C-alpha positions, 0 to 999 in steps of 0.5 A: 185463636190461639194463644201460647204462653213462653216461660224464661229464667235469665242470672240477676245480673243479667238484667231484663228490657221489656217492650211497654210503650202504650201498655198498662203497667201493674205491679203485684206479689209474686211469691214473695217478690214483685212481679211487675205485668205489662198488658198490652199489644204487640208493635204491630198491634194485632196480638193481645200480650201480657209479660210478669217480670221478677226476681227472687234473688238470684235470677230475673223470670219473665211468663209472655203469653199471648191471646191470654189474660193477666190472671191467667199469666199471673196463675201459670207465675205464680206456679213456677218452680226452681228445679234443682240439679 
């Protein structure tokens, strides 16, 4: 069983949409911001998927992982750092 995590960021004005049907929704602190945790399965019902979504007031961040538990995804999310250009 292969695990995978995908990290993405968007301008906060762009908005974010994540499917939540039949998923367990919970919340956690993400370095001072509230993060939404969506724990469920892909549309075909065969692959476990966890997505964490949060904002730092200027950007939305999403981390989606397959075949990983919520604690693993949260550990990755809590270590996301801003890269200055």
